[in-house]
ROMARKE-748931 format. One line per 3 residues: number of its first residue (from 1); their letters; for each residue x, y, z of C-alpha. Coordinates in Angstrom, 1 decimal. Example, Ala and Ser with C-alpha at 12.3 -4.5 7.8 and 13.67 -1.06 7.14 Angstrom:
BEGIN
1	as	12.3:-4.5:7.8  13.7:-1.1:7.1;
This chain:
BEGIN
1	msl	0.0:0.0:0.0  1.2:3.5:-0.8  3.0:5.4:2.0;
4	yal	3.6:9.2:2.0  5.8:11.1:4.4  5.8:14.6:5.6;
7	fdg	9.0:16.2:6.9  8.7:19.6:8.6  11.0:21.9:10.4;
10	trf	10.6:22.0:14.2  9.7:25.6:15.1  11.6:26.5:11.9;
13	yas	12.3:30.2:12.2  13.4:29.9:15.9  15.6:26.9:15.1;
16	aae	17.1:28.7:12.0  17.9:31.8:14.1  20.5:29.9:16.2;
19	vyq	22.2:27.9:13.4  24.9:30.5:12.8  24.7:32.3:16.2;
22	pel	25.8:29.7:18.8  25.4:32.3:21.6  21.6:31.9:21.2;
25	rgr	21.6:28.1:21.7  20.0:26.9:24.9  18.2:30.2:25.5;
28	piv	14.5:31.1:25.0  14.2:32.7:21.6  11.4:34.8:20.0;
31	vtg	11.6:36.0:16.4  9.8:39.2:15.4  8.6:40.1:11.9;
34	gkd	10.3:43.6:11.8  10.0:47.0:13.5  6.4:46.4:14.4;
37	gmi	7.6:44.0:17.1  5.1:41.2:16.4  6.2:37.8:17.4;
40	iaa	6.1:35.4:14.4  8.0:32.4:16.0  9.2:31.2:19.3;
43	nrk	11.1:28.1:20.5  9.7:25.7:23.1  11.6:27.4:26.0;
46	atd	10.0:30.7:25.1  6.4:29.3:24.8  6.8:27.4:28.1;
49	lgi	7.3:30.8:29.7  3.9:31.8:28.4  5.1:33.9:25.4;
52	kkf	2.5:33.6:22.6  3.0:34.0:18.8  1.3:36.8:16.9;
55	spv	1.4:39.1:19.9  3.5:42.3:20.3  6.8:41.9:22.2;
58	fef	6.0:44.6:24.7  3.3:42.5:26.2  6.0:40.1:27.5;
61	rgi	8.6:42.7:28.4  8.8:41.6:32.0  9.2:37.9:31.2;
64	iel	11.8:38.7:28.5  13.9:40.8:30.9  13.6:38.4:33.8;
67	kqv	14.3:35.2:31.9  16.8:36.7:29.5  14.8:35.8:26.4;
70	avv	16.6:36.5:23.1  14.6:38.7:20.8  15.8:38.7:17.2;
73	ean	14.3:40.2:14.1  13.7:37.9:11.1  16.1:37.7:8.3;
76	fnl	14.2:36.0:5.5  17.2:35.7:3.2  18.8:33.5:5.8;
79	fga	15.6:31.5:6.4  15.2:30.9:2.7  18.8:29.6:2.3;
82	lsn	18.5:27.3:5.3  15.1:26.1:4.0  16.7:25.2:0.7;
85	smh	19.5:23.3:2.4  17.0:21.3:4.4  14.9:20.4:1.4;
88	svi	18.0:19.5:-0.7  19.2:16.9:1.9  15.8:15.3:1.9;
91	eae	15.4:15.4:-1.9  18.8:13.7:-2.3  17.4:10.7:-0.5;
94	lpk	13.9:10.9:-1.8  13.7:12.0:-5.5  9.8:11.7:-5.5;
97	syr	9.2:14.7:-3.3  7.5:18.1:-3.3  8.4:21.3:-1.4;
100	ysv	5.0:22.2:0.1  6.2:25.3:2.1  9.3:26.9:3.5;
103	dei	9.5:24.2:6.2  7.5:21.3:4.8  8.2:18.7:2.2;
106	fad	6.1:15.7:1.1  7.8:12.5:-0.2  6.8:9.1:-1.5;
109	itg	8.4:6.5:0.7  6.4:3.5:-0.8  8.5:0.4:-0.9;
112	icd	11.0:1.3:1.8  11.5:-1.8:4.0  11.6:-0.1:7.4;
115	plq	10.0:3.3:6.9  10.1:4.3:10.6  13.9:3.6:10.9;
118	fma	14.4:5.3:7.5  12.7:8.5:8.7  14.6:8.4:12.0;
121	dlr	17.9:8.2:10.1  16.9:11.0:7.7  16.1:13.2:10.6;
124	kkv	19.6:12.7:12.0  21.2:13.3:8.6  19.3:16.6:8.1;
127	fke	20.4:17.8:11.6  24.0:16.8:11.0  24.2:18.6:7.7;
130	trl	22.1:21.7:8.5  21.7:21.8:12.3  17.9:22.1:11.8;
133	pig	15.7:19.8:13.8  12.8:18.3:11.8  9.8:16.1:12.5;
136	aaa	8.9:13.1:10.3  5.5:11.4:9.9  4.0:9.1:7.3;
139	shn	0.7:7.4:6.4  -1.3:6.3:3.4  -2.1:9.7:1.9;
142	ctl	-1.4:13.4:2.4  -4.2:14.1:4.9  -3.3:11.2:7.1;
145	aka	0.4:12.2:6.9  -0.6:15.6:8.2  -2.5:13.9:11.0;
148	asw	0.5:11.8:11.8  2.6:15.0:11.8  0.2:16.5:14.4;
151	cak	0.5:13.3:16.4  4.4:13.5:16.3  4.3:17.0:17.7;
154	kvp	1.4:17.0:20.1  1.0:13.4:21.5  3.4:12.5:24.3;
157	gyn	5.7:9.6:23.5  6.1:10.1:19.8  8.9:12.7:20.0;
160	glc	8.6:14.1:16.5  8.4:10.7:14.7  5.1:9.0:13.8;
163	lle	4.0:6.2:11.4  0.3:5.5:11.0  -0.3:2.3:9.0;
166	sdr	-3.0:0.2:10.7  -6.7:1.3:10.9  -6.5:0.9:14.6;
169	did	-3.6:3.3:15.0  -5.1:5.8:12.6  -8.5:5.8:14.4;
172	kil	-6.7:6.1:17.8  -5.0:9.3:16.7  -8.1:10.7:14.9;
175	tmm	-10.0:10.2:18.2  -7.6:12.6:20.0  -7.2:15.1:17.1;
178	pas	-9.4:18.2:17.0  -11.2:18.6:13.7  -9.8:22.1:13.4;
181	elw	-6.3:20.6:13.1  -7.1:18.6:9.9  -5.5:19.6:6.6;
184	gvg	-7.8:22.1:4.8  -10.1:22.8:7.8  -10.0:26.5:8.5;
187	sri	-11.4:28.4:11.5  -14.8:29.1:9.8  -15.4:25.5:8.8;
190	aar	-14.2:24.3:12.3  -16.7:26.6:13.9  -19.5:25.2:11.8;
193	lny	-18.4:21.7:12.4  -18.4:22.3:16.2  -21.9:23.7:15.9;
196	mgi	-23.0:20.5:14.3  -21.4:18.5:17.1  -18.3:17.4:15.1;
199	nta	-15.4:18.2:17.4  -12.8:15.5:16.6  -11.4:14.1:13.4;
202	iql	-12.9:10.7:14.0  -16.4:12.2:14.2  -15.8:13.9:10.8;
205	kha	-14.5:10.6:9.4  -17.9:8.9:10.3  -20.1:11.9:9.3;
208	dhk	-22.7:11.5:6.6  -21.2:12.2:3.1  -24.3:13.7:1.6;
211	kmk	-25.0:16.0:4.5  -21.3:17.2:4.5  -21.4:17.8:0.8;
214	hef	-24.6:19.8:1.1  -23.2:21.9:3.9  -19.6:22.4:2.8;
217	gkp	-19.2:21.2:-0.8  -17.0:18.7:-2.5  -13.6:19.5:-0.7;
220	ivs	-14.9:18.3:2.7  -16.1:15.0:1.0  -12.6:14.5:-0.4;
223	lir	-11.2:15.1:3.1  -13.5:12.5:4.6  -12.5:9.9:1.9;
226	elh	-8.8:10.5:2.7  -9.6:9.9:6.4  -10.9:6.5:5.3;
229	ger	-7.5:5.8:3.6  -8.3:6.6:0.0  -5.9:8.8:-2.0;
232	vls	-7.9:11.7:-3.4  -5.8:14.8:-2.8  -2.4:15.4:-4.3;
235	wre	0.5:17.3:-2.8  1.2:18.9:-6.2  -2.1:20.7:-6.0;
238	gpe	-0.7:22.8:-3.3  -2.7:24.9:-0.9  -6.0:26.3:-2.1;
241	pkr	-6.2:30.0:-2.9  -7.0:32.1:0.2  -10.6:33.1:0.6;
244	qiy	-9.6:36.3:2.4  -6.4:38.3:2.2  -5.3:40.7:4.9;
247	str	-2.4:43.0:5.3  -2.0:44.8:8.7  0.5:46.5:10.8;
250	sir	0.9:47.9:14.3  2.8:51.2:14.2  4.8:51.9:17.4;
253	erl	5.4:55.5:16.5  1.7:56.1:15.7  0.2:57.9:12.7;
256	hsp	-0.5:61.6:13.4  -2.4:62.9:10.4  -5.0:61.9:7.8;
259	adl	-2.3:62.1:5.1  -0.1:59.7:6.9  -3.1:57.3:7.4;
262	qqa	-4.0:57.4:3.7  -0.4:56.8:2.7  0.0:53.9:5.1;
265	lay	-3.3:52.3:4.0  -2.2:52.7:0.3  0.8:50.5:1.1;
268	hvh	-1.5:47.8:2.4  -3.9:48.1:-0.6  -0.9:47.4:-2.8;
271	evc	0.1:44.4:-0.7  -3.4:42.9:-0.8  -3.9:43.4:-4.5;
274	eka	-0.4:42.0:-5.3  -1.3:38.8:-3.2  -4.6:38.6:-5.0;
277	rkq	-2.9:38.7:-8.4  -0.4:36.2:-7.4  -3.0:33.6:-6.5;
280	ksk	-5.1:34.6:-9.6  -8.0:36.1:-7.7  -10.1:39.2:-8.0;
283	vkk	-11.5:41.3:-5.2  -15.2:42.2:-5.0  -15.3:43.6:-1.5;
286	iqf	-12.5:45.3:0.5  -12.2:46.5:4.1  -10.2:49.4:5.5;
289	fcs	-9.7:49.7:9.2  -7.7:51.7:11.8  -7.6:52.0:15.6;
292	ssp	-5.7:53.6:18.4  -3.9:51.4:20.9  -6.0:50.1:23.9;
295	yds	-3.3:51.6:26.1  -3.6:55.1:24.7  -5.6:57.7:26.6;
298	eqh	-7.6:58.8:23.6  -9.5:56.0:21.7  -10.7:55.7:18.1;
301	ras	-11.7:52.8:16.0  -13.1:52.8:12.5  -13.8:50.3:9.8;
304	vca	-15.2:50.9:6.3  -16.2:48.2:3.7  -16.4:49.1:0.0;
307	sld	-17.8:46.9:-2.8  -17.3:46.9:-6.6  -19.9:46.1:-9.1;
310	yas	-17.3:44.1:-11.0  -14.4:42.3:-9.2  -10.9:43.6:-9.9;
313	nht	-7.3:43.2:-8.7  -6.0:46.5:-10.1  -4.4:48.5:-7.3;
316	avf	-5.5:51.8:-8.7  -9.1:50.8:-8.5  -8.9:50.2:-4.8;
319	lel	-6.9:53.3:-4.1  -9.8:55.3:-5.5  -12.1:53.4:-3.0;
322	lts	-9.7:54.3:-0.2  -9.9:58.0:-1.1  -13.7:57.8:-0.9;
325	amp	-13.5:56.0:2.4  -11.1:58.4:4.2  -13.7:60.8:5.6;
328	rlv	-15.3:57.9:7.4  -12.0:56.5:8.8  -10.5:59.7:10.3;
331	png	-11.5:60.8:13.8  -14.0:63.6:14.0  -12.5:66.9:15.0;
334	kfi	-9.1:66.4:16.6  -7.0:63.6:14.9  -6.2:60.9:17.4;
337	ply	-2.9:59.1:17.0  -3.5:55.7:15.4  -1.7:52.5:16.2;
340	kig	-3.2:49.7:14.2  -4.1:49.8:10.5  -4.9:47.3:7.9;
343	vga	-6.7:46.4:4.6  -8.6:43.1:3.9  -10.0:41.6:0.8;
346	idl	-13.0:39.9:2.3  -14.8:38.7:-0.9  -12.6:37.0:-3.5;
349	sdc	-13.3:35.3:-6.8  -11.2:33.0:-8.9  -10.0:34.6:-12.2;
352	rfd	-10.1:31.2:-13.9  -13.8:31.1:-13.5  -14.4:34.8:-14.2;
355	qgd	-17.6:35.1:-16.2  -17.5:38.0:-18.6  -20.2:40.7:-18.6;
358	lfa	-21.3:42.8:-21.6  -21.5:45.9:-19.5  -18.3:45.4:-17.4;
361	pae	-15.7:48.2:-18.0  -12.6:47.0:-19.9  -9.7:46.4:-17.6;
364	dnr	-6.1:46.7:-18.9  -3.9:44.4:-16.8  -0.7:45.2:-18.6;
367	lms	0.3:47.9:-16.0  -0.1:45.7:-13.0  1.6:42.8:-14.8;
370	ald	4.6:45.1:-15.6  4.7:46.3:-12.0  4.7:42.8:-10.5;
373	nln	7.3:41.6:-13.0  9.7:44.4:-12.3  9.4:44.1:-8.5;
376	qrf	9.9:40.4:-8.7  13.0:40.8:-10.9  14.7:43.8:-9.1;
379	grh	13.3:43.5:-5.6  10.2:44.5:-3.7  9.1:48.2:-4.0;
382	tly	11.5:48.9:-6.9  8.5:50.4:-8.6  5.3:51.5:-6.7;
385	las	2.4:53.9:-7.1  3.0:57.5:-5.9  0.1:57.3:-3.3;
388	qgn	2.3:55.0:-1.2  4.7:57.9:-0.7  8.5:57.8:-0.3;
391	nml	8.5:56.9:3.4  6.5:53.7:3.1  4.7:54.3:6.4;
394	ger	2.8:51.1:6.2  5.8:48.9:5.4  7.0:46.1:7.7;
397	ves	10.7:46.8:7.7  13.0:43.8:7.9  16.0:44.2:10.3;
400	aql	19.5:43.0:9.9  19.7:42.2:13.6  19.7:38.5:12.9;
403	knp	23.1:37.7:11.3  23.4:36.2:7.8  26.9:34.8:7.2;
406	lsr	25.7:33.4:3.9  25.6:36.9:2.3  27.8:39.1:4.6;
409	wse	31.5:38.5:5.0  31.5:40.6:8.2  29.1:38.2:9.9;
412	ipi	30.9:34.9:9.3  31.4:33.3:12.7  34.9:33.4:14.1;
415	ihc	36.1:30.2:15.7  38.8:30.5:18.5  40.9:27.4:18.9;
């Protein structure tokens, strides 16, 4: 019977941070996304202290100072290089493989005599050659391999290595696994499943196919079939396009004028539209929002939704909507300094199934295509629309705090003998 493995980096960003900086090893580590100070990764020692991902660093300042937690800002060039090294080691052993994400790779291990020992040996080899710890899990299809990966991380006794072959072992893990942890089950679907009394993966496995198809459509039926051991989904399909796209930022220095607010939101409009074009989607409805910090003395919160008659992914179209929305976003009277801003595409459609309309205005995509191609070739924000301004107020700025000896001679570690 077919057997598919999933190898994934253990707390990848936090683990990658200490590869070329030995002084960080053994310490609690948190990785922030940039100057906004949002935590995007943390190693186990940090999370055991109560530090949570996707929270601002200042909320844990007391713990960080008391426990000497290392706070480093992400260097995505370094992370990308280490990710490539990790994948290359695995691909050398398993040619039938697919890079699913920066820290995940699927592989076909059908026919290997002792798959559990093989995965254990490969974990050791990856760590020896890259110093990156990885988990390994395998089962009969991609969905069950994901379930095995969850088991390897969350269930005591497995220690990052899990093989699910027998129906008994599979059902045992599915009984413990929340339905929300299944591959392809997002927060909205999980909430609806919980409302229907389906809280665990095993309950979804035994749910009525017709009822599930009526409630959620064909993808959930494919998921149920995979839970029964069938191979329906392919890793080469990759993740489905996002149904919503958001771009947000917390601004420590605050925004102090309507012009600054519009310029910062224009940056996030560009980010959202670029992501929509990348996944070949169009936006029908967009949301602009801003708020002061809950810790500030003066409070303001505003959110405006705007819809188009015909979906688009042209940045200029949504910049016009932003201009129209500005009077409803800014505080009345005195401008209150704003801390949190963002833009969200909350109604997306797939360009591949875009149905033409006789009365729809003609849309020329050549400008946006040229913009994306130039930025992809010469670097982000090489070319941008003037409404974003020169200061890029909304931008998440990457920091060079985390060393990258792969691209900087000055940061190559010095070994004293």
